[in-house]
C-alpha positions as CSV (number, residue, x, y, z in Angstrom):
1,M,-60.1,2.1,5.8
2,K,-58.6,5.5,6.7
3,K,-55.1,4.2,6.3
4,S,-55.9,2.6,3.0
5,I,-57.4,5.9,1.6
6,L,-54.4,8.0,2.7
7,I,-51.9,5.5,1.3
8,A,-53.8,5.4,-2.0
9,I,-53.6,9.2,-2.2
10,F,-49.8,9.0,-1.7
11,L,-49.3,6.2,-4.3
12,F,-51.2,7.9,-7.1
13,S,-49.2,6.7,-10.1
14,Y,-46.8,8.3,-12.5
15,S,-46.2,7.3,-16.2
16,L,-42.7,6.7,-17.4
17,V,-41.5,8.2,-20.7
18,G,-37.9,8.6,-22.0
19,A,-36.4,11.0,-24.6
20,Q,-32.6,10.6,-24.9
21,E,-30.4,9.1,-27.6
22,T,-26.7,8.7,-28.3
23,Y,-25.0,10.8,-31.1
24,T,-21.5,11.4,-32.3
25,V,-20.3,15.0,-31.6
26,D,-16.7,16.1,-32.2
27,G,-15.7,12.5,-32.6
28,K,-17.2,11.5,-29.2
29,S,-20.4,9.6,-28.3
30,V,-22.7,11.8,-26.3
31,Q,-26.3,11.5,-25.1
32,L,-28.6,14.3,-26.3
33,K,-32.1,15.0,-25.1
34,T,-34.9,15.7,-27.6
35,A,-36.8,19.0,-27.1
36,A,-38.5,19.0,-30.5
37,E,-38.8,16.6,-33.4
38,G,-40.3,17.0,-36.8
39,T,-39.0,18.5,-40.1
40,L,-36.3,19.9,-37.9
41,G,-35.4,18.5,-34.5
42,L,-33.9,20.3,-31.5
43,L,-31.4,18.4,-29.3
44,W,-29.5,19.5,-26.2
45,N,-27.6,18.4,-23.2
46,I,-25.0,19.7,-20.7
47,I,-21.6,18.6,-22.1
48,D,-18.4,19.4,-20.2
49,D,-20.4,21.7,-17.9
50,H,-21.8,23.7,-20.9
51,Y,-25.2,23.8,-22.4
52,R,-25.0,22.8,-26.0
53,Y,-27.8,22.8,-28.6
54,F,-28.1,21.1,-32.0
55,I,-30.5,21.0,-34.9
56,K,-31.2,17.7,-36.5
57,T,-32.4,17.5,-40.2
58,Q,-34.6,14.8,-41.6
59,D,-31.4,13.1,-43.0
60,N,-30.0,12.9,-39.5
61,Q,-27.4,15.6,-40.0
62,L,-26.5,17.7,-36.9
63,S,-25.8,21.4,-36.9
64,E,-24.6,22.9,-33.6
65,L,-25.9,26.3,-32.5
66,I,-23.1,28.5,-31.2
67,N,-22.7,32.0,-29.9
68,T,-19.0,32.9,-29.4
69,K,-17.4,36.3,-28.6
70,N,-15.1,38.3,-30.8
71,A,-11.9,40.1,-29.7
72,D,-14.1,42.9,-28.4
73,H,-16.1,40.5,-26.3
74,I,-19.2,41.0,-28.3
75,Y,-21.4,37.9,-29.0
76,Q,-21.4,37.0,-32.7
77,E,-24.8,35.1,-32.6
78,Q,-23.7,32.5,-35.3
79,Y,-26.7,30.4,-34.2
80,K,-29.1,32.8,-35.9
81,S,-27.3,32.4,-39.3
82,T,-27.5,28.6,-38.8
83,L,-31.3,28.9,-38.1
84,K,-31.8,31.1,-41.1
85,E,-30.0,28.6,-43.4
86,L,-31.8,25.6,-42.1
87,T,-35.3,27.3,-42.4
88,N,-34.5,29.0,-45.7
89,N,-35.0,32.3,-43.9
90,T,-38.7,31.8,-43.7
91,I,-39.0,32.5,-40.0
92,D,-37.8,35.6,-38.2
93,V,-34.8,34.8,-36.0
94,S,-34.1,38.3,-34.6
95,K,-35.7,37.6,-31.2
96,V,-34.5,34.0,-30.8
97,K,-32.3,33.5,-27.8
98,L,-29.8,30.6,-27.3
99,K,-31.9,29.2,-24.6
100,L,-33.9,26.0,-24.6
101,P,-37.5,27.5,-24.3
102,S,-36.8,30.1,-27.0
103,L,-35.2,27.6,-29.4
104,A,-38.0,25.1,-28.9
105,R,-40.7,27.8,-29.7
106,F,-38.8,28.7,-32.9
107,I,-38.5,25.1,-34.1
108,D,-42.1,24.4,-33.2
109,Q,-43.1,27.5,-35.3
110,F,-41.1,26.3,-38.3
111,N,-42.3,22.7,-38.1
112,R,-46.0,23.9,-37.9
113,A,-45.4,26.1,-40.9
114,V,-44.2,23.2,-43.1
115,N,-46.5,20.5,-41.6
116,P,-50.0,21.5,-40.5
117,D,-50.3,18.1,-38.6
118,Y,-47.2,18.8,-36.5
119,V,-47.6,18.2,-32.8
120,S,-45.2,19.9,-30.5
121,M,-43.4,17.9,-27.9
122,N,-43.7,20.9,-25.6
123,S,-47.4,20.2,-25.3
124,K,-46.5,16.9,-23.6
125,F,-44.8,16.5,-20.2
126,K,-41.9,14.0,-20.6
127,P,-40.1,13.7,-17.2
128,D,-37.1,11.6,-16.2
129,F,-37.6,9.2,-13.3
130,H,-35.0,8.2,-10.7
131,L,-35.4,5.3,-8.2
132,G,-33.4,5.9,-5.0
133,V,-32.4,3.9,-2.0
134,F,-30.7,5.4,1.1
135,G,-29.7,4.8,4.7
136,G,-28.2,6.9,7.6
137,I,-28.9,8.2,11.1
138,T,-31.4,10.6,12.6
139,N,-32.1,12.2,16.0
140,S,-35.7,12.8,15.0
141,P,-35.5,16.6,15.8
142,F,-39.3,17.1,15.8
143,V,-39.9,14.5,18.4
144,R,-39.1,14.9,22.2
145,N,-35.7,13.2,22.6
146,P,-34.1,14.5,25.9
147,Q,-30.8,12.6,25.4
148,N,-30.5,13.4,21.7
149,E,-30.3,9.7,20.9
150,K,-29.6,8.6,17.3
151,S,-31.5,6.0,15.4
152,A,-30.9,4.2,12.1
153,V,-33.0,5.4,9.1
154,F,-33.4,3.8,5.7
155,G,-35.8,4.1,2.8
156,A,-36.6,4.4,-0.9
157,E,-38.1,6.9,-3.2
158,I,-39.1,7.7,-6.7
159,E,-38.2,11.1,-8.1
160,M,-39.7,12.7,-11.1
161,L,-37.5,15.4,-12.8
162,G,-39.1,17.8,-15.3
163,G,-38.9,21.3,-16.8
164,A,-36.0,22.9,-18.6
165,N,-32.7,21.3,-17.7
166,N,-34.3,19.2,-15.0
167,R,-33.8,21.7,-12.2
168,H,-37.2,20.9,-10.7
169,S,-38.4,17.6,-9.3
170,G,-41.1,16.1,-7.2
171,Y,-40.7,12.8,-5.2
172,L,-42.6,10.2,-3.3
173,Q,-40.6,8.8,-0.5
174,L,-40.9,5.8,1.9
175,R,-38.7,6.2,5.1
176,H,-38.4,4.1,8.2
177,V,-36.8,5.2,11.5
178,T,-35.8,2.2,13.7
179,E,-36.1,2.0,17.5
180,A,-33.0,2.5,19.5
181,D,-32.3,0.9,22.9
182,A,-32.4,4.2,24.7
183,F,-35.0,5.9,22.6
184,K,-38.2,3.8,22.2
185,Y,-39.5,5.5,19.1
186,K,-40.0,4.3,15.6
187,T,-42.0,5.5,12.6
188,T,-42.7,4.6,9.0
189,E,-43.3,7.6,6.9
190,L,-44.7,8.2,3.4
191,S,-44.1,11.7,2.1
192,L,-44.4,14.0,-0.9
193,G,-41.8,16.7,-1.6
194,Y,-40.3,19.1,-4.1
195,R,-36.6,19.8,-5.0
196,Y,-35.0,22.7,-6.8
197,R,-31.4,22.3,-8.1
198,F,-29.8,25.7,-7.6
199,V,-26.4,24.3,-8.7
200,Q,-26.6,22.1,-11.8
201,T,-23.7,20.7,-13.9
202,S,-23.4,17.7,-16.1
203,R,-22.0,15.6,-13.2
204,F,-23.1,17.4,-10.0
205,S,-26.1,19.1,-8.6
206,L,-26.9,20.8,-5.3
207,Y,-30.6,21.2,-4.3
208,G,-33.0,22.5,-1.7
209,D,-35.6,20.0,-0.5
210,A,-39.1,20.9,0.8
211,K,-41.2,18.0,2.2
212,F,-44.8,19.3,2.2
213,A,-47.0,16.3,3.1
214,T,-46.3,13.3,5.4
215,L,-48.2,10.3,6.5
216,N,-46.6,8.7,9.6
217,F,-47.3,5.3,11.3
218,T,-45.7,5.8,14.7
219,K,-45.1,3.6,17.8
220,A,-43.4,4.9,20.9
221,T,-42.9,4.2,24.6
222,I,-43.0,7.4,26.7
223,T,-41.8,7.4,30.3
224,Y,-42.3,10.5,32.5
225,T,-42.8,11.7,36.1
226,D,-46.2,13.1,37.0
227,D,-47.0,15.8,39.6
228,N,-46.9,13.3,42.4
229,D,-43.3,12.2,41.5
230,M,-44.7,8.9,40.2
231,T,-43.0,7.3,37.1
232,K,-45.6,6.7,34.4
233,T,-45.2,4.9,31.1
234,E,-47.5,5.4,28.1
235,Y,-47.5,3.4,24.8
236,L,-48.3,5.3,21.7
237,D,-49.5,3.8,18.5
238,E,-50.9,6.3,16.0
239,T,-51.3,7.4,12.4
240,A,-50.9,11.1,11.5
241,F,-51.2,13.0,8.3
242,D,-49.4,16.4,8.4
243,L,-48.4,19.3,6.1
244,P,-45.1,20.3,7.9
245,L,-43.1,21.9,5.1
246,I,-39.8,20.3,6.3
247,I,-36.6,21.9,4.7
248,G,-33.4,20.0,3.8
249,L,-30.4,20.0,1.5
250,G,-29.0,17.4,-0.8
251,A,-26.4,16.7,-3.5
252,D,-26.3,14.2,-6.4
253,L,-23.0,13.1,-8.0
254,K,-23.2,11.3,-11.4
255,L,-21.3,8.0,-11.4
256,S,-22.5,6.8,-14.8
257,N,-25.2,7.5,-17.4
258,S,-27.8,5.9,-15.1
259,I,-26.4,5.9,-11.5
260,Y,-26.0,8.8,-9.1
261,A,-24.6,8.9,-5.5
262,N,-26.6,11.0,-3.1
263,L,-25.9,12.8,0.2
264,S,-28.7,14.5,2.1
265,Y,-29.0,16.6,5.2
266,N,-32.6,16.4,6.2
267,Q,-35.0,18.0,8.6
268,I,-33.0,21.1,9.2
269,F,-36.1,23.0,10.1
270,A,-39.9,22.9,9.5
271,V,-42.3,25.8,9.0
272,F,-45.2,24.1,10.7
273,F,-43.4,21.7,13.1
274,K,-41.6,22.8,16.3
275,N,-38.1,21.7,16.9
276,Q,-37.9,19.8,20.2
277,G,-34.6,21.2,21.3
278,N,-32.1,19.2,19.3
279,F,-30.5,20.5,16.1
280,S,-30.9,18.1,13.2
281,S,-28.5,15.2,12.9
282,D,-30.5,13.6,10.1
283,I,-28.0,12.5,7.4
284,T,-28.4,9.9,4.7
285,L,-26.3,8.4,2.0
286,G,-27.7,6.6,-1.0
287,L,-27.8,5.7,-4.7
288,K,-30.3,6.8,-7.4
289,F,-30.9,4.8,-10.6
290,K,-32.4,6.4,-13.7
291,V,-35.3,4.1,-14.8
292,N,-36.3,5.6,-18.2
């Protein structure tokens, strides 16, 4: 019963929602994400490593919002003139920045002014979901491993990306460490974690990973010498729930519109777990698939 309750907590469900369509920009087909929709819509994405923003009218015409520099390197703020024209200069644009949150607030304000029944998309959380599979090796650095033996590890996860530009994400992960001939230890782990992408381009991201809750089902054979120089063997079979705050690093490389390659360096250190003397050799490779 205890195991069932803990697993149920970890498997508390997500709901899947998508908000991305294909448009023609500069003669090329690009996917744009919708940040606001109504009398005026706000679309955006990272294109050629640059954030680009567009306003869509009700007749599906796109107007790009730009902010170029002149010969004196002073920003011209052309996007403000575009917003004035599209809103018939009915809303003050002086404080609008060419950033997603600021633009979304402005478009929401205009849409509410012309339609009292308008409902902002920003009042709803619409995340992206990625399903990942991975495999690699680990030396289980938080477990006593005198010979620093390596074991195979494999698993799967579902990652939920949300917030401006998808820099933030949370994940639910299932991971299994196999038993090695010289290291009689194996564990199946369910975990919850958080990632922040401190490098983010249209094709590549580099992130820090914090695993803050784990549920482990562990089996191990422990051999040791007691105070009387007698060799003893113990068999361990336990379930443990912990809040270890395990830190790692990872990188995603976009292969197509819906597939990413992933490299992760895991279990570098933990705030509430003690390293058992071996520097982490926990490395995994995998693929992630966008599912919405």
